[in-house]
C-alpha positions as CSV (number, residue, x, y, z in Angstrom):
1,M,-7.8,14.9,0.4
2,H,-6.4,17.2,3.1
3,E,-9.6,18.7,4.6
4,L,-11.8,16.2,6.8
5,R,-14.0,18.6,8.8
6,S,-17.7,18.0,8.2
7,K,-16.7,15.6,5.4
8,V,-18.5,12.1,5.3
9,A,-17.3,8.2,6.3
10,V,-18.7,4.7,5.6
11,V,-16.5,2.3,7.8
12,T,-17.4,-1.2,7.8
13,G,-16.6,-3.9,10.4
14,A,-16.6,-0.6,13.0
15,A,-18.1,-2.0,16.0
16,S,-14.6,-3.5,17.2
17,G,-11.0,-3.1,16.4
18,I,-9.8,-1.6,13.8
19,G,-12.9,0.0,12.2
20,R,-14.2,0.9,15.4
21,A,-10.4,3.0,16.3
22,L,-11.2,4.0,12.5
23,A,-14.5,5.8,13.3
24,E,-13.2,7.3,16.1
25,A,-10.1,8.9,14.4
26,F,-12.5,10.3,11.9
27,A,-14.7,11.7,14.5
28,A,-11.8,13.9,16.1
29,E,-11.3,14.7,12.6
30,G,-14.7,16.4,12.7
31,M,-16.0,13.6,10.0
32,R,-19.6,13.3,9.8
33,L,-20.0,8.7,10.2
34,V,-21.6,5.9,8.8
35,L,-20.9,3.1,10.4
36,A,-21.7,-0.4,9.3
37,D,-21.1,-3.8,11.5
38,V,-22.4,-7.2,11.5
39,E,-23.1,-7.2,15.5
40,A,-25.8,-5.0,16.1
41,T,-25.0,-4.6,19.6
42,A,-21.6,-3.9,19.4
43,L,-22.5,-1.6,16.5
44,E,-25.2,0.5,18.7
45,T,-22.9,0.5,21.2
46,A,-20.0,2.1,19.5
47,A,-22.3,4.5,17.9
48,A,-23.7,5.8,20.6
49,A,-20.0,6.0,21.9
50,L,-19.1,8.6,20.0
51,R,-22.5,10.5,19.8
52,E,-21.6,11.2,23.8
53,R,-18.6,12.8,22.4
54,G,-20.4,15.1,19.9
55,A,-20.4,13.2,17.0
56,E,-22.9,13.1,14.4
57,V,-23.1,9.5,13.2
58,H,-25.6,6.8,12.0
59,A,-25.2,2.9,12.5
60,V,-26.4,1.0,9.9
61,V,-26.4,-2.7,10.0
62,T,-24.7,-4.8,7.0
63,D,-23.4,-8.0,6.4
64,V,-20.9,-7.2,3.5
65,A,-21.1,-10.0,2.5
66,V,-24.6,-9.3,1.0
67,A,-24.3,-6.8,-2.4
68,A,-27.3,-6.0,-1.7
69,E,-27.1,-4.6,2.1
70,V,-23.8,-2.8,1.0
71,E,-25.7,-1.4,-1.5
72,R,-28.2,0.0,1.5
73,L,-25.7,1.0,3.6
74,A,-24.9,3.7,0.5
75,D,-28.2,4.4,-0.2
76,R,-28.7,4.9,3.8
77,A,-25.4,6.9,3.8
78,W,-26.3,9.3,0.5
79,T,-29.9,9.8,2.2
80,A,-28.7,10.9,5.5
81,C,-25.6,13.1,4.9
82,G,-26.0,14.2,1.3
83,A,-22.7,12.4,0.4
84,V,-19.5,10.2,1.0
85,H,-15.9,10.8,0.7
86,V,-14.0,8.9,2.3
87,V,-15.1,4.9,2.1
88,C,-13.2,1.9,4.8
89,N,-14.0,-1.1,3.2
90,N,-12.5,-2.7,6.2
91,A,-14.9,-5.7,7.9
92,G,-13.2,-9.3,8.3
93,V,-12.7,-12.6,9.7
94,A,-9.8,-15.0,10.2
95,V,-9.7,-18.6,9.5
96,S,-6.5,-21.4,10.4
97,G,-5.9,-24.4,9.4
98,L,-3.5,-26.7,7.7
99,T,-4.7,-26.0,3.2
100,W,-6.7,-28.8,2.7
101,E,-8.1,-28.8,6.4
102,Q,-9.8,-25.9,5.8
103,T,-13.5,-26.6,4.6
104,V,-16.1,-25.0,1.5
105,A,-17.7,-23.3,3.8
106,D,-14.5,-22.5,5.7
107,W,-13.8,-21.3,1.8
108,Q,-17.3,-19.4,1.2
109,W,-17.4,-17.6,4.7
110,I,-14.0,-16.1,4.4
111,L,-14.1,-15.1,0.3
112,G,-17.2,-13.8,1.3
113,V,-16.9,-10.8,4.1
114,N,-13.0,-10.4,2.9
115,L,-13.3,-10.0,-1.1
116,W,-16.4,-10.1,-1.6
117,G,-16.8,-7.5,1.0
118,V,-14.2,-5.1,-0.5
119,I,-15.7,-5.6,-4.1
120,H,-19.7,-5.2,-2.6
121,G,-18.0,-2.0,-1.1
122,V,-15.4,-0.5,-4.7
123,R,-18.8,-1.4,-7.2
124,T,-21.0,0.3,-4.4
125,F,-19.3,3.5,-3.6
126,V,-16.9,4.2,-6.6
127,P,-19.7,4.9,-8.8
128,R,-21.5,6.9,-7.1
129,M,-18.4,9.0,-5.4
130,L,-17.1,9.8,-8.8
131,A,-20.7,11.2,-10.0
132,Q,-20.4,13.4,-6.7
133,G,-17.5,15.5,-8.4
134,T,-15.9,15.9,-5.3
135,E,-12.4,14.3,-4.2
136,G,-13.1,11.8,-2.2
137,H,-10.7,8.5,-0.3
138,V,-11.1,5.2,-0.4
139,V,-8.9,2.6,1.9
140,N,-9.1,-0.8,1.4
141,T,-7.9,-3.2,4.7
142,A,-5.4,-5.7,3.0
143,S,-3.3,-7.3,5.9
144,V,0.7,-8.0,5.3
145,A,-0.7,-11.4,4.4
146,G,-1.6,-9.6,1.2
147,L,2.4,-9.1,0.3
148,T,3.0,-13.0,2.1
149,S,2.0,-16.0,2.1
150,N,2.2,-17.3,5.6
151,P,1.9,-21.0,6.5
152,F,-1.6,-22.2,8.0
153,M,-3.3,-19.2,6.8
154,A,-4.5,-19.5,2.9
155,A,-8.3,-19.1,3.1
156,Y,-7.2,-15.3,5.1
157,N,-3.8,-15.7,2.4
158,V,-6.2,-14.8,-0.6
159,T,-8.1,-13.2,0.3
160,K,-5.6,-10.6,1.4
161,H,-3.7,-10.8,-1.9
162,G,-7.4,-10.1,-3.7
163,V,-8.1,-6.9,-1.7
164,V,-4.3,-6.0,-2.3
165,T,-4.0,-6.2,-6.4
166,L,-7.7,-4.9,-6.3
167,S,-6.8,-2.0,-4.9
168,E,-3.9,-1.2,-6.5
169,T,-6.0,-1.8,-9.9
170,L,-8.5,0.8,-9.2
171,E,-5.9,2.9,-8.2
172,K,-4.2,2.8,-11.9
173,D,-7.9,3.3,-13.2
174,L,-8.7,5.9,-11.3
175,R,-5.8,8.4,-12.3
176,L,-5.6,6.8,-15.8
177,T,-9.5,7.9,-15.7
178,N,-8.0,11.5,-14.0
179,A,-10.7,10.6,-10.8
180,Q,-10.5,13.2,-8.4
181,L,-10.5,9.6,-5.9
182,R,-7.7,8.1,-4.3
183,V,-6.8,4.7,-3.0
184,S,-5.1,3.2,0.2
185,V,-4.5,-0.4,0.8
186,L,-4.2,-1.2,5.3
187,C,-1.6,-3.8,5.3
188,P,-1.2,-4.6,9.1
189,G,0.6,-7.0,11.1
190,F,-0.6,-8.6,14.7
191,V,-3.5,-5.4,15.7
192,R,-5.0,-5.7,19.4
193,T,-8.5,-6.5,17.8
194,A,-10.7,-9.7,18.4
195,I,-10.4,-10.9,14.8
196,S,-9.4,-14.2,16.8
197,T,-13.0,-14.8,17.8
198,S,-14.3,-13.7,14.5
199,D,-15.9,-17.0,14.1
200,R,-19.4,-15.8,16.7
201,N,-20.6,-14.1,13.3
202,R,-19.9,-17.0,11.2
203,P,-23.4,-17.4,9.4
204,A,-25.4,-20.4,10.6
205,G,-25.7,-21.9,7.2
206,L,-21.7,-21.7,7.0
207,R,-20.9,-22.9,10.5
208,E,-19.1,-26.7,10.8
209,P,-21.2,-29.4,13.0
210,E,-20.7,-29.4,16.7
211,G,-16.8,-31.0,17.2
212,T,-15.4,-30.5,13.1
213,H,-13.1,-27.3,15.0
214,R,-9.7,-28.3,14.1
215,A,-7.9,-26.7,17.2
216,S,-3.7,-26.4,17.0
217,D,-0.8,-24.8,18.8
218,L,-1.4,-22.4,15.9
219,E,-4.1,-20.9,17.9
220,E,-2.6,-20.0,20.9
221,V,0.2,-18.3,18.9
222,V,-2.1,-16.3,16.7
223,R,-3.6,-15.7,19.6
224,H,-1.1,-14.5,21.7
225,A,0.5,-12.1,19.4
226,I,-2.5,-10.2,18.5
227,D,-3.1,-10.1,22.2
228,T,0.2,-8.1,22.2
229,G,0.1,-6.7,19.0
230,L,-0.6,-2.9,17.9
231,D,-3.2,-0.1,19.5
232,P,-6.0,0.2,16.8
233,A,-5.7,3.5,17.7
234,A,-2.0,3.2,16.0
235,V,-3.0,2.0,13.0
236,A,-6.4,4.5,12.1
237,R,-3.8,7.9,13.3
238,Q,-1.4,5.7,9.9
239,V,-4.5,5.8,7.7
240,V,-5.6,9.4,8.2
241,E,-2.1,10.6,7.4
242,A,-2.2,8.7,4.4
243,I,-5.9,10.1,3.4
244,R,-3.9,13.3,4.2
245,A,-0.8,12.6,2.1
246,E,-3.0,10.7,-0.8
247,R,-0.5,7.2,0.5
248,F,-1.3,4.4,-1.4
249,Y,0.9,1.3,1.3
250,V,-0.1,1.5,4.4
251,L,2.3,-0.8,6.0
252,T,2.1,-0.3,10.0
253,H,4.6,-2.5,11.1
254,P,7.8,-1.9,9.3
255,E,9.5,-4.5,11.6
256,L,7.6,-6.9,8.9
257,G,9.5,-5.5,5.6
258,P,12.3,-7.7,5.4
259,L,9.4,-10.6,4.5
260,V,7.9,-9.0,2.4
261,R,11.0,-8.4,0.9
262,A,12.1,-12.2,1.4
263,R,8.9,-13.3,-1.0
264,C,9.4,-10.2,-3.9
265,D,12.8,-11.6,-4.0
266,D,11.6,-15.0,-4.3
267,V,9.9,-14.4,-7.4
268,M,12.7,-12.5,-8.9
269,E,14.7,-15.3,-8.3
270,A,12.4,-17.7,-9.4
271,R,13.6,-20.1,-6.2
272,N,11.4,-21.8,-3.5
273,P,9.5,-19.8,-1.3
274,R,11.6,-20.0,1.8
275,L,9.6,-20.9,4.9
276,E,9.4,-18.1,6.7
277,A,6.2,-16.9,8.8
278,V,5.2,-13.8,10.5
279,F,4.5,-15.8,13.2
280,R,7.1,-15.8,15.9
């Protein structure tokens, strides 16, 4: 898609971080916006700020882990705007810890948001976008964690690897059927977002009992890496460029390329995975 002005973009996880930066970047391109997030107050704050700049914004409180809520989001988007041209399945959360210490609740929560959220987005939006008969673009937010396998992040890694292969398969399916939709998978490293505090949005039914939090030195390392990470606006600019260029992989941290290559080499050489990590 080369022309974005007046087109419609749907962004999940839009109240903060990369999602909000995407919304701001799309607004700057003159796009109409449908923003979704599970945090109602933060979502309305983000929407109001964009409206003050003259953007058309529709805000829909949405838990992407729930299929019916994503379907409701799509209904609202088409009712309000008549079409959707760009959908960013961006909402995400994180948990960390040793693989065997991550609980059933941890797995259910992170799989629900990070992987099922994207699955629901693809299943709900792609058929309707195809039926429009117009060009369009799907952006799925994964992570460099979807291209590597770093320690202490088993559940997170699983979700992001899932998003990468889902996106790769979707892109191939669309090309084989001569569809006008294209796909990008966003694989950033550390970005200055609030993902380290995403537990604030964990559903009550998936919370752990008080006192069971497994604090570790890793949390401080990750928090520092996030606090000093890439500006979300820089990530959003790369996404806009990728949509225009129809570029599939959006790798925002080229310095992490050697880690991705190392994993690929381990696979091709059939050798045991090397103990390398993004945390540094």
